[in-house]
C-alpha positions in Angstrom: 0.0 0.0 0.0 2.9 2.3 -0.5 1.1 3.7 -3.5 -1.9 4.7 -1.4 0.4 6.6 1.0 1.9 8.5 -1.9 -1.6 9.3 -3.2 -2.8 10.5 0.2 0.1 12.8 0.6 0.4 14.1 -2.9 -2.8 13.1 -4.7 -5.9 12.9 -2.5 -5.1 16.2 -0.8 -4.8 17.9 -4.1 -8.0 16.4 -5.4 -10.2 18.0 -2.8 -9.8 15.5 -0.1 -7.9 18.2 1.8 -10.7 20.7 1.3 -11.0 23.1 4.2 -7.2 23.2 4.8 -4.3 21.0 5.7 -4.2 18.9 8.8 -7.3 17.7 10.5 -7.6 19.4 13.9 -10.3 18.6 16.5 -9.6 19.3 20.1 -12.8 20.4 22.0 -12.1 22.6 25.1 -13.2 19.9 27.6 -10.6 17.6 26.3 -7.7 19.9 27.3 -8.8 19.8 30.9 -9.4 16.0 30.6 -5.9 15.5 29.3 -4.4 17.2 32.3 -6.5 15.1 34.7 -5.5 11.9 32.8 -1.8 12.7 33.2 -2.3 13.1 36.9 -4.2 9.8 37.3 -1.7 7.9 35.2 0.9 8.6 37.8 -1.0 6.4 40.3 -2.5 3.9 37.9 -1.5 0.3 38.5 -2.6 -0.8 35.0 -3.8 1.0 31.9 -6.2 -0.5 29.3 -5.7 1.4 26.1 -8.7 0.9 23.9 -8.0 1.2 20.2 -10.1 0.6 17.1 -9.3 -2.8 15.5 -9.7 -1.3 12.1 -6.9 1.2 12.8 -4.6 -0.4 15.4 -1.9 2.3 15.1 -3.9 5.3 13.9 -6.2 5.1 16.9 -3.3 5.4 19.3 -3.2 8.6 21.3 0.3 9.8 20.3 0.3 12.6 22.9 0.1 10.0 25.8 2.3 7.2 24.4 5.5 8.2 26.2 3.7 8.1 29.5 1.8 4.9 28.7 5.0 3.0 27.8 6.2 3.4 31.4 3.0 1.7 32.8 1.6 -1.8 32.8 -0.5 -1.6 29.7 -3.0 -3.8 27.8 -4.0 -2.7 24.3 -7.6 -3.7 23.7 -8.4 -3.7 20.0 -12.1 -3.1 20.2 -14.7 -3.7 17.4 -13.0 -6.8 16.3 -16.2 -7.9 14.6 -15.7 -5.1 12.1 -12.0 -6.0 11.4 -10.6 -8.5 8.9 -9.8 -11.6 11.1 -6.9 -12.7 8.8 -5.2 -9.3 9.0 -6.0 -9.1 12.7 -3.8 -12.2 13.3 -0.9 -10.4 11.7 -1.5 -7.4 14.0 -1.5 -9.7 17.1 1.8 -11.2 16.1 3.2 -7.7 15.5 2.3 -6.6 19.0 3.6 -9.8 20.5 7.0 -9.5 18.8 7.0 -5.9 20.1 6.5 -7.3 23.6 3.2 -5.5 24.0 0.2 -7.2 25.5 -2.7 -7.0 23.1 -6.1 -8.6 22.9 -8.9 -8.1 20.3 -12.3 -7.6 21.9 -15.9 -6.8 21.3 -16.9 -4.5 24.1 -20.6 -5.6 23.7 -19.7 -9.2 24.3 -19.5 -10.4 27.9 -17.4 -13.4 27.0 -14.9 -11.2 25.1 -14.7 -8.7 27.9 -14.3 -11.6 30.4 -11.1 -12.6 28.6 -9.8 -9.1 28.9 -10.5 -9.1 32.7 -8.8 -12.4 33.1 -5.7 -10.8 31.4 -6.0 -7.8 33.6 -6.0 -10.0 36.8 -3.0 -11.9 35.4 -1.1 -8.7 34.8 -2.0 -7.4 38.3 -1.3 -10.6 40.2 2.2 -9.5 41.3 0.8 -6.1 42.5 -2.2 -7.6 44.4 0.2 -9.2 46.9 1.5 -5.7 47.9 -1.3 -3.2 47.4 -4.8 -3.3 49.1 -6.3 -1.0 46.5 -5.6 -1.1 42.7 -6.4 1.4 40.1 -7.1 0.5 36.4 -7.4 3.2 33.8 -9.3 3.0 30.5 -8.0 5.4 28.0 -8.3 6.0 24.2 -9.3 8.4 21.5 -13.0 9.2 21.0 -15.5 6.6 19.9 -13.4 3.5 20.2 -15.8 2.0 22.7 -14.4 2.9 26.2 -17.8 3.5 27.7 -19.3 0.4 26.2 -16.4 -1.6 27.7 -17.0 0.0 31.2 -20.7 -1.0 31.0 -19.8 -4.6 30.2 -17.2 -4.7 33.0 -19.9 -3.6 35.4 -22.3 -6.3 34.3 -19.6 -9.0 34.8 -18.5 -7.5 38.1 -22.1 -7.8 39.4 -21.9 -11.6 39.3 -18.2 -12.0 40.0 -17.4 -9.6 42.9 -19.2 -8.6 46.1 -19.3 -4.9 45.2 -20.7 -2.9 48.1 -21.4 0.5 46.5 -24.3 1.0 44.1 -22.7 0.7 40.6 -23.1 3.5 38.1 -23.2 3.0 34.3 -21.0 5.0 32.1 -22.8 7.3 29.7 -22.3 5.9 26.2 -22.2 8.7 23.7 -23.5 8.5 20.1 -20.9 11.0 19.0 -17.1 11.2 19.5 -16.0 12.8 22.8 -19.4 12.8 24.5 -18.2 11.2 27.9 -16.8 14.4 29.4 -16.2 13.5 33.1 -13.5 11.3 34.6 -15.4 9.0 36.9 -14.3 6.0 39.0 -16.1 2.7 39.3 -15.4 0.0 42.0 -15.5 -3.4 40.3 -14.0 -5.6 43.0 -13.5 -5.8 46.7 -10.6 -7.4 48.7 -8.5 -6.2 47.0 -10.5 -3.2 45.9 -10.1 -2.6 42.2 -11.3 0.6 40.7 -11.7 1.2 37.0 -11.7 4.9 35.8 -13.5 5.8 32.7 -11.9 8.7 30.9 -13.1 10.7 27.9 -11.2 10.0 24.7 -8.4 12.4 24.1 -7.3 13.1 20.6 -4.0 14.9 20.0 -4.6 18.6 19.4 -3.4 18.3 15.8 -3.0 15.4 13.4 -0.2 16.5 11.0 -0.5 13.3 9.0 -3.5 13.7 6.7 -4.0 9.9 6.2 -4.1 9.3 9.9 -6.7 12.1 10.3 -8.8 10.7 7.5 -8.7 7.1 9.0 -9.8 8.5 12.3 -12.6 10.3 10.6 -13.7 7.3 8.6 -13.8 5.1 11.7 -15.8 7.8 13.6 -13.2 9.1 16.1 -13.5 12.6 14.6 -16.9 14.2 14.1 -18.0 14.1 10.5 -18.8 17.8 10.6 -15.1 18.6 11.3 -13.8 16.8 8.1 -17.0 16.6 6.0 -18.8 13.5 4.9 -18.0 13.9 1.3 -14.3 14.2 2.0 -14.4 11.1 4.1 -16.4 9.1 1.5 -14.0 10.2 -1.2 -11.0 8.9 0.9 -12.7 5.6 1.5 -13.4 5.2 -2.2 -9.8 5.9 -2.9 -8.8 3.2 -0.4 -11.1 0.7 -1.9 -10.0 1.4 -5.5 -6.3 1.4 -4.8 -6.7 -1.9 -2.9 -8.9 -3.4 -5.6 -11.5 -4.4 -3.0 -14.5 -4.0 -5.3 -13.1 -6.6 -7.6 -13.6 -9.2 -4.8 -17.3 -8.3 -4.8 -17.9 -10.1 -8.1 -20.2 -12.7 -6.4 -22.5 -9.8 -5.5 -22.6 -8.8 -9.1 -23.5 -12.4 -10.0 -26.2 -12.4 -7.4 -27.8 -9.4 -8.9 -27.5 -10.7 -12.4 -29.2 -13.9 -11.4 -32.2 -11.9 -10.2 -31.8 -12.7 -6.5 -33.2 -9.5 -5.2 -35.6 -8.4 -2.5 -38.9 -7.1 -4.0 -40.9 -5.7 -1.1 -44.7 -6.0 -1.1 -44.9 -2.7 0.7 -42.8 0.4 0.2 -39.9 0.3 2.6 -38.4 3.6 3.8 -34.6 4.0 3.9 -33.8 2.2 7.1 -30.0 2.6 7.4 -30.6 4.5 10.7 -31.8 1.2 12.2 -28.1 0.1 12.0 -26.9 2.7 14.4 -25.8 1.2 17.8 -28.1 3.4 20.0 -31.2 2.0 18.3 -32.2 -0.9 20.5 -34.9 -2.3 18.2 -33.3 -4.3 15.4 -34.7 -4.1 11.9 -37.5 -6.6 11.1 -37.0 -9.3 8.4 -38.3 -6.9 5.7 -35.8 -4.3 6.9 -33.0 -6.9 6.9 -33.7 -8.0 3.4 -34.0 -4.4 2.2 -30.5 -3.6 3.7 -29.0 -6.7 2.2 -30.3 -5.8 -1.2 -29.1 -2.3 -0.8 -25.6 -3.6 0.1 -25.7 -5.9 -3.0 -26.5 -2.9 -5.2 -23.7 -0.8 -3.7 -21.1 -3.5 -4.1 -22.3 -4.3 -7.6 -22.1 -0.6 -8.7 -18.5 -0.3 -7.3 -17.5 -3.6 -8.9 -18.8 -2.5 -12.3 -17.2 0.9 -12.2 -13.8 -0.4 -11.2 -13.8 -3.5 -13.5 -14.7 -1.3 -16.5 -12.2 1.4 -15.5 -9.4 1.8 -18.1 -7.3 4.3 -16.3 -4.6 4.0 -13.6 -5.8 4.2 -10.0 -2.3 5.5 -9.0 -2.8 8.5 -11.3 -4.5 11.2 -9.3 -6.5 12.5 -12.2 -7.7 9.1 -13.3 -8.6 8.2 -9.7 -10.5 11.4 -9.3 -12.5 10.7 -12.4 -13.3 7.2 -11.3 -14.5 8.4 -7.9 -16.8 10.9 -9.6 -18.3 8.0 -11.6 -18.7 6.0 -8.5 -20.6 8.8 -6.7 -23.1 8.8 -9.6 -23.3 5.0 -9.5 -23.8 5.0 -5.7 -26.6 7.6 -6.0 -28.5 5.1 -8.2 -27.7 2.2 -6.0 -28.8 4.0 -2.8 -32.0 5.1 -4.6 -31.3 8.8 -4.0 -33.4 11.1 -6.3 -31.3 12.8 -9.0 -32.8 16.1 -8.2 -32.0 16.0 -4.5 -30.2 19.2 -3.7 -27.9 17.5 -1.3 -27.6 14.2 -3.2 -23.8 13.9 -2.8 -24.0 14.5 0.9 -26.8 11.9 1.2 -24.8 9.4 -0.8 -21.8 10.0 1.5 -23.7 9.6 4.7 -25.4 6.4 3.7 -22.2 5.0 2.2 -20.3 5.7 5.5 -23.1 4.1 7.5 -22.7 0.9 5.6 -19.0 0.9 6.2 -19.2 1.8 9.9 -21.7 -0.9 10.7 -19.7 -3.6 8.9 -22.2 -4.2 6.1 -19.6 -3.8 3.4 -17.4 -6.4 5.1 -14.6 -6.4 7.6 -11.7 -4.0 7.1 -8.4 -3.0 8.6 -7.2 0.3 7.2 -3.7 0.4 8.8 -0.9 -1.7 7.3 1.2 -3.9 9.6 4.6 -2.1 10.0 7.7 -4.0 9.0 9.6 -2.8 12.0 9.2 -4.1 15.5 8.7 -0.7 17.1 5.2 -0.2 18.6 3.4 3.0 19.5 
């Protein structure tokens, strides 16, 4: 993927992906105070769980805190493993292991997955438990990697595992990056007392590397409004095209050609919002079939445009032209009216929703480094 890095630095930025100016910068005021508080608490933490996004194992690291984290007992929890390519994930696990860094892929919404994390936490703290009556575990990470969801799962497990005396509080899970604004402590065990502190995600004040910023935006760690949905969608299309991913979706094209499609008896409204995590009621069967057919249409349109493309995806002008064609194809696939005044924005939002909910398949956007150094 060296070609993509070249494109991002010299091509994608020049093609409008860098619209709005240079590096991506998002650092809300409350995060500055939170960063100072985190630094203070790190000094007394016995263990740190650094939550990262499995799709961007390096890009979702908080660079501003790495020097301090390296001096602590640390577990890297790669969350959202259900959205990551399992084959590539094994390579990442080996990378962290060879770098002598404890790492475990998790799904913060799965109790069995979080249980494995807690077992590893206890193993890491075993030598400290003999000396200290009270232990402090910190959960840190950039926005929207699933820290609050992890805290809630830990509480559910602790209810059955430990005789916790105080009334437990649930962490507030935010629908948008950076919503958990207070640093709060939760007692999850007694004798010895183990406290887990939930901290708001802290992103570095500036992200000088454009590709890192776009990956964070694509995975949802930076608010869409900061970068712009169209810019993020364009970047994702560039990634797909340079990797040749749509060419692997030929089976979806065959599925469509064979006429295996969902033909609803009733008119079904666009139901992509039903995929968002905060909606507790899952789509009904009609909704599921509708979404599956929509995904098939999207994958078919991208397969066709790339397979019929005669240009060079490593040429920025050719790639820009291809992406323009794909926006038009996606508009038809997503059934967005041609006269819609904000059609391109609507296409971008729906396309990003399909990626973020895993409907387009599992992805890992970061490449496994060849060196053994780890952030």
